[in-house]
PLY file of the C-alpha trace (Angstrom):
ply
format ascii 1.0
element vertex 175
property float x
property float y
property float z
element edge 174
property int vertex1
property int vertex2
end_header
85.87 85.81 121.24
83.24 85.32 118.47
85.08 87.74 116.21
88.21 85.68 116.32
86.33 82.63 115.01
84.71 84.63 112.12
88.25 85.72 110.95
90.14 82.41 111.57
88.65 80.48 108.60
89.17 83.13 105.90
92.67 83.74 107.35
93.50 79.95 107.11
92.13 79.89 103.51
94.38 82.94 102.71
97.34 81.29 104.13
96.70 78.03 102.16
96.35 79.93 98.96
99.57 81.90 99.69
101.39 78.78 100.61
100.27 77.19 97.11
101.18 80.37 95.35
104.71 80.37 96.85
105.19 76.73 96.08
104.38 77.18 92.55
106.56 80.43 92.11
109.78 78.47 92.98
111.33 76.44 90.12
110.18 75.51 86.60
106.44 75.30 86.04
104.81 73.17 83.36
103.20 75.16 80.57
99.54 74.69 80.68
97.94 76.95 78.03
94.29 76.29 79.21
95.00 77.31 82.79
96.88 80.44 81.65
94.16 81.48 79.19
91.56 80.87 81.97
93.44 83.13 84.42
93.88 85.83 81.65
90.04 85.71 81.13
89.14 85.71 84.81
91.47 88.70 85.53
90.14 90.46 82.57
86.45 90.13 83.49
87.02 91.08 87.06
89.19 94.01 85.97
86.37 95.29 83.68
83.82 94.82 86.18
85.76 96.78 88.80
86.44 99.54 86.17
82.80 99.77 85.38
82.03 100.40 89.13
84.18 103.19 89.37
81.67 105.64 87.99
80.42 106.60 91.50
84.00 107.70 92.43
85.78 108.74 89.20
88.90 109.67 91.18
89.48 105.99 91.77
90.26 105.64 88.04
93.68 107.44 88.83
94.44 104.61 91.30
93.47 102.06 88.73
95.68 103.55 86.12
98.54 103.74 88.51
98.11 100.15 89.37
98.00 99.18 85.83
101.06 101.05 84.98
103.10 99.64 87.80
101.81 96.07 86.86
102.92 96.63 83.20
106.45 97.76 84.42
106.70 94.75 86.76
105.54 92.33 83.92
107.93 93.87 81.56
110.97 93.09 83.84
109.49 89.46 84.51
109.34 89.01 80.84
112.90 89.99 80.30
114.15 87.61 83.03
111.82 84.62 82.10
113.44 81.23 81.16
112.01 78.31 79.23
113.17 74.74 79.20
112.13 71.70 77.14
112.01 68.42 79.19
110.67 65.25 77.80
108.86 67.05 74.95
107.22 69.19 77.45
107.60 73.02 77.92
108.37 74.45 81.33
108.94 78.23 82.21
110.25 79.82 85.21
109.27 83.24 86.45
111.71 85.58 87.81
111.64 84.66 91.66
112.27 88.08 92.96
109.58 89.68 90.92
107.17 86.98 91.55
107.83 87.05 95.27
107.39 90.90 95.09
103.92 90.58 93.59
102.76 87.82 96.02
104.08 89.93 98.86
102.28 92.93 97.79
99.10 91.04 97.71
99.71 89.37 101.16
100.58 92.78 102.59
97.49 94.40 101.33
95.25 91.54 102.44
97.06 91.63 105.87
96.56 95.50 106.15
92.80 95.04 105.40
92.41 92.29 107.98
94.25 94.30 110.60
92.15 97.41 109.75
88.86 95.49 110.04
89.81 93.81 113.32
90.99 97.14 114.63
87.67 98.87 113.66
85.68 96.04 115.30
84.70 94.37 111.96
83.79 95.32 108.42
82.83 99.05 108.01
79.18 99.62 108.00
77.57 99.85 104.50
75.32 102.75 103.69
71.76 101.29 103.80
70.73 103.27 100.57
73.15 101.31 98.39
72.07 98.32 96.58
73.60 94.96 97.58
75.85 94.88 94.37
77.10 98.31 95.10
77.60 97.66 98.89
79.90 94.73 98.22
82.13 96.92 96.06
82.14 99.91 98.44
85.33 98.92 100.15
87.21 98.73 96.78
85.78 102.23 95.55
86.76 103.86 98.81
90.29 102.47 99.15
92.79 103.58 96.60
95.53 101.27 97.80
93.32 98.38 97.27
92.66 99.58 93.75
96.28 99.94 92.95
97.17 96.60 94.34
94.41 94.78 92.47
95.09 96.31 89.08
98.82 95.86 89.49
98.04 92.27 89.75
95.82 92.38 86.96
98.17 94.00 84.64
100.99 91.84 85.66
99.34 88.60 85.33
97.63 89.36 82.09
100.75 90.73 80.56
102.98 87.96 81.79
100.63 85.20 80.89
100.04 86.58 77.43
103.87 86.56 76.80
104.28 83.09 78.23
101.55 81.91 75.80
103.13 83.64 72.76
106.64 82.65 73.66
105.41 78.93 73.92
104.19 79.06 70.30
107.62 80.34 69.26
109.30 77.64 71.33
107.25 74.90 69.61
107.96 76.28 66.16
111.67 76.54 66.85
0 1
1 2
2 3
3 4
4 5
5 6
6 7
7 8
8 9
9 10
10 11
11 12
12 13
13 14
14 15
15 16
16 17
17 18
18 19
19 20
20 21
21 22
22 23
23 24
24 25
25 26
26 27
27 28
28 29
29 30
30 31
31 32
32 33
33 34
34 35
35 36
36 37
37 38
38 39
39 40
40 41
41 42
42 43
43 44
44 45
45 46
46 47
47 48
48 49
49 50
50 51
51 52
52 53
53 54
54 55
55 56
56 57
57 58
58 59
59 60
60 61
61 62
62 63
63 64
64 65
65 66
66 67
67 68
68 69
69 70
70 71
71 72
72 73
73 74
74 75
75 76
76 77
77 78
78 79
79 80
80 81
81 82
82 83
83 84
84 85
85 86
86 87
87 88
88 89
89 90
90 91
91 92
92 93
93 94
94 95
95 96
96 97
97 98
98 99
99 100
100 101
101 102
102 103
103 104
104 105
105 106
106 107
107 108
108 109
109 110
110 111
111 112
112 113
113 114
114 115
115 116
116 117
117 118
118 119
119 120
120 121
121 122
122 123
123 124
124 125
125 126
126 127
127 128
128 129
129 130
130 131
131 132
132 133
133 134
134 135
135 136
136 137
137 138
138 139
139 140
140 141
141 142
142 143
143 144
144 145
145 146
146 147
147 148
148 149
149 150
150 151
151 152
152 153
153 154
154 155
155 156
156 157
157 158
158 159
159 160
160 161
161 162
162 163
163 164
164 165
165 166
166 167
167 168
168 169
169 170
170 171
171 172
172 173
173 174
C-alpha cells in the first residue's frame, strides 16, 4: 500500500501537465517569443546533456538519431499545416491538432509504459552501486532505446517547430 502513495503524487502531477498541454493544443495560441525561445534553449541543453551521456552505451546514439529523424519529419508536417492569425495587433498561431495530439500521446504512452513497468517490477530498477549518482540517474535513459527515441523525437519536433514559429512571426510582422 505504501508503493501506491509513492506513485500517486507523480502520477497526479503528470496528469495535470498533460491536461494543460492538451488545453494549449486546441485552438489558436498567442505568440510569446520569450516562452518559445526558453523552450528551445531548455530542449537544446537537455538534449546535448543526454547526448553527452551516451558515451557509455554508444549504441544508444542510433536510437537518438532515429528519434531526431522522426521528430524532424513530424515537425515538417506540422509546419506545413500551421496557421497564423492577427487579432487586435497580436499574433496567434495554431498547431496542427492531429500532429500535436500525436506527439502528446507518444509522450503520455511512453510515461505510462514506464510507470506500468516500474510498478510491475516492484519499483524502480536497482542501480549499479559502482556508478556515480549523476550516471545512476541517467541509467534508465541509457538502457532504454524507446525512451531515447521518444525523448529525441520531442526534442527535434519542438526545437524545429518553435524555431519555425519564431521565424514566421518575424515575416508576419514585416508583411
